[in-house]
C-alpha positions in Angstrom: -21.6 53.8 -14.5 -25.4 54.8 -15.4 -27.5 52.3 -17.6 -28.2 53.8 -20.8 -32.3 54.4 -19.6 -30.5 56.4 -16.9 -28.7 58.3 -19.6 -31.7 58.9 -21.4 -33.9 59.9 -18.5 -31.1 62.5 -17.4 -30.8 64.0 -21.0 -34.9 64.5 -20.9 -34.2 66.1 -17.9 -31.7 68.5 -19.6 -33.6 69.1 -22.6 -37.2 68.3 -21.8 -38.7 68.8 -25.5 -37.5 65.2 -25.9 -39.0 61.8 -24.6 -37.2 58.9 -24.4 -39.4 58.0 -26.8 -38.0 60.6 -29.3 -35.0 59.0 -28.4 -35.7 55.5 -29.2 -37.3 57.0 -32.4 -34.1 58.7 -33.4 -32.2 55.4 -33.1 -34.9 53.7 -35.1 -34.0 56.5 -37.8 -30.1 55.9 -37.2 -30.4 52.1 -37.8 -32.6 52.6 -41.0 -30.7 55.3 -42.2 -27.3 52.8 -41.7 -28.7 49.9 -43.0 -30.2 51.9 -46.2 -27.1 53.5 -47.2 -25.0 49.9 -46.8 -24.6 48.0 -50.6 -26.1 44.7 -50.2 -23.7 43.5 -52.6 -20.2 44.3 -51.0 -18.4 41.7 -49.1 -19.9 40.8 -45.4 -17.3 42.6 -43.7 -18.3 45.7 -45.6 -21.7 45.3 -44.8 -21.6 44.6 -40.8 -18.7 47.4 -40.1 -19.8 50.5 -38.4 -19.9 53.2 -40.9 -20.2 57.4 -40.7 -24.1 58.8 -42.5 -24.0 62.5 -42.7 -26.9 64.7 -41.8 -27.9 64.7 -45.1 -28.7 60.9 -45.2 -30.0 61.1 -41.7 -32.5 64.2 -42.4 -33.4 61.8 -45.4 -33.7 58.3 -43.6 -35.9 60.7 -40.7 -38.1 61.5 -43.8 -38.4 57.6 -45.6 -38.5 56.2 -42.2 -41.5 58.4 -41.0 -43.6 57.9 -44.0 -42.5 54.2 -44.2 -44.0 53.7 -40.5 -46.7 56.7 -39.7 -48.2 57.6 -43.3 -50.1 60.2 -43.2 -49.9 60.4 -39.3 -46.1 61.1 -39.7 -46.4 64.8 -39.3 -48.4 64.6 -36.6 -46.4 62.3 -34.7 -43.5 63.8 -35.4 -44.8 66.6 -33.3 -46.0 64.7 -30.5 -42.2 63.2 -30.4 -41.1 67.0 -29.8 -39.4 66.8 -33.5 -41.1 69.9 -35.5 -38.2 70.5 -37.9 -35.0 69.4 -38.9 -33.0 71.4 -36.7 -35.1 69.3 -33.9 -34.3 66.1 -34.7 -30.6 67.6 -35.4 -31.0 69.0 -31.4 -31.9 65.4 -30.6 -28.6 64.0 -32.5 -26.4 66.0 -31.2 -28.1 65.6 -27.4 -26.8 61.9 -27.8 -23.1 63.2 -29.0 -23.0 65.3 -26.4 -23.8 62.5 -24.0 -21.6 60.1 -25.6 -24.4 58.2 -26.9 -23.4 58.4 -30.3 -20.2 59.3 -32.3 -19.7 62.3 -35.0 -16.3 62.9 -37.0 -14.9 66.1 -36.4 -16.7 67.6 -39.7 -20.5 66.6 -38.3 -21.5 69.8 -37.2 -25.1 70.9 -35.3 -25.7 73.4 -37.9 -26.0 70.4 -40.9 -29.7 70.2 -39.8 -30.5 73.3 -40.3 -31.0 73.2 -44.4 -33.2 70.3 -44.3 -36.5 70.6 -45.5 -39.9 71.8 -44.1 -41.8 69.3 -41.9 -45.5 70.2 -43.3 -44.2 69.7 -47.4 -42.5 66.5 -46.8 -44.7 64.8 -44.5 -48.4 66.3 -45.3 -47.6 66.8 -49.8 -47.6 63.0 -50.2 -50.7 62.3 -49.0 -52.8 65.5 -50.7 -55.0 65.1 -54.0 -52.8 64.9 -57.1 -55.1 68.2 -58.2 -53.3 69.7 -55.0 -50.2 68.7 -55.6 -49.9 69.8 -59.4 -52.0 73.2 -58.9 -49.0 73.7 -55.3 -46.9 73.4 -58.5 -47.4 76.7 -60.4 -48.1 78.8 -57.4 
């Protein structure tokens, strides 16, 4: 049976848009999102149980995690990882699913990632001067 690293390398050969670093980042986003979605007041058994997160939750987690980790460089860092849109992120998630490195529920669809947000706005707007953010609201 191939090792995890071998499986990731094979995945990168199959879809060369994404590197092993991209998939490592995707796993970080999934971990961040899952931890954020757990109620800290829940019993320990519920907090440690594996649970499902939706595409919307993953996209929100991607946004929050990238801004937290990379700040104003988030959009450029994501672009370097081959992630220029929510759709690209969905491709990585479903590449992992199709390779049996992630599991989904039957209602999860690749298309769920197509209705996310615009990367330019999501990762650049928080760092624009307040006067420009207000101006953009009017236009």
